[in-house]
N, C-alpha and C positions, 0 to 999 in steps of 0.2 A: 526545553527538551535536551536530552543528552546527545552527544555526538554519535552515540550508538543507535539513535532513533531519529530519523529524519522525516520531515513532512514535505510532500510535493503537492502543490495545489495547481492542478491543470483545469479545474472546473469553473474557475471564476475569471478566466482571462479572455473569453470569447474566441478561443481557438476552434478551428475546424477539427474534425476527428483526426485527420492525418497529421495535422500540426501538433495536436495534443499528444498523440502517440509518439511522435518524433521527440517531443520534449520529455516524455516519460522515459523513452529508451535512453536518451542522453543522460538524464538524471540518474537512472538506475546504473548505467555504465560508470558514471562518475563515482557513485557510492561503492560499487563493487571494486573498482580499481583503486579507490582511496583506502580501502581496507579497514576503515574504522566503523563504518555503519553496519549494523546487524539487521535493521528492519526499517522499512519505509512505509509511511502512511500516505496513500494516494487519495487526495480529495478530488473526486470527479463530479460531485454534486448530483442532484436529482434530475433537474431539467426534463428533457424529453425521454431520457433513459438511454439515448444513443451513445453518449460518452461512457456511461457505466458499462453498458454491454461491450463497447469497444475495448475498454481497459481490461475487463474480465476475460474476453476472448483472447486478447493479446497475452495475458498471463497464462492462459491455457496453452497457447502456442509455444510458450517458453518452458514446457515440461522438462524437468531435470535441472533447470537453471537456478531455481529457487528451492529453499528448504520447504517452504509452504506459502500458499496464498490463502489469506483468510478474508472472507467477505465480511463487511461491517455488520451484517445481520447476525453473524456467528461469533463476533468478537466479545467474549466475556470470560470471567474467571473460571468457568466450568468447562470451557472448550480446551482440550489438551494442547492443541497447536497454539492457541492464544496464550495460554499459561506458559508454555515453553518459550515462545517468542518474547514475552514480557520478561521472563526470568533472564533470558539471554541478553536483554537490553538494560538490565538493572531496574526493572519494573517502573518504566517512565509514567509520569502523570499523563493521563489522556481522558478528556471529558467524554469520549465516545465509548469507553469501556462499559459494556452492559446495556448500551442504549439501542442496540439493533439498528444502527444507522446505515441504511443502504446507500448513502452518499459517499462512502469511503471503502477502500480496499487496502489491506495490509499485505506487504510482501516481506517475507522473512528470508533473508539472504543466507547463503552457506558460509 
């Protein structure tokens, strides 16, 4: 993956919801302040759905902080935000493109 597109996996570490969201916040802050990352793929997994809900609620609570939040179910070439984010990142290879994968959420940074 390019430096402009980062992957953060918080779904396969056995974290509690609070710990996972703390890890997410730290990783997002590092990417924002580093200035090179344009988008983040957050892998939260399927599991019970609690972490996915928690991540997506956290993203909603951050209104205005991100250019867009794209749920994995909408991530494809025909979604305008997905297409814009991918172009901004140099169209990175991503096996989840067009797969309607509910185990991931994308955050497009400003």
